[in-house]
Phi, psi and omega in degrees: 000132182268138180278165178300319180297317178296318179297317178298319178296320176299315180297317179298321177296320178294319179299319180296338179269354182286135178296150183302324183289352178257357184295323179297316178298318178296316180299317178298317180296314180297321178298321179295322176294320182295322179298322177298321179291318181295316180298315180297317182293327177295317179296315181291343180295342178273352181302130179080007183298329181257019184301320185260015182289141179296139182302320181295319179294316180298315178297323176298315177301315182297313180296317178298320180298313180298314180297317180296320179295320179293319179296317179292325179296319179298320181295322180289321182290336184288000000 
């Protein structure tokens, strides 16, 4: 089993062998990978945001959501 450090070192050795004319393409690829990580971390930053919400308040939100969706569905069907 290869460790994270060993894998990073392998990747760095491969990068050092890449021709100069391919570096822009590599940079674009790495940037695209990085954007996925940034997007995911932003989304995950909301995890647990409602952890301490009062049960009565949460149930009220849930009931309001269901009622609003039913009311909007009736308007669309008409």
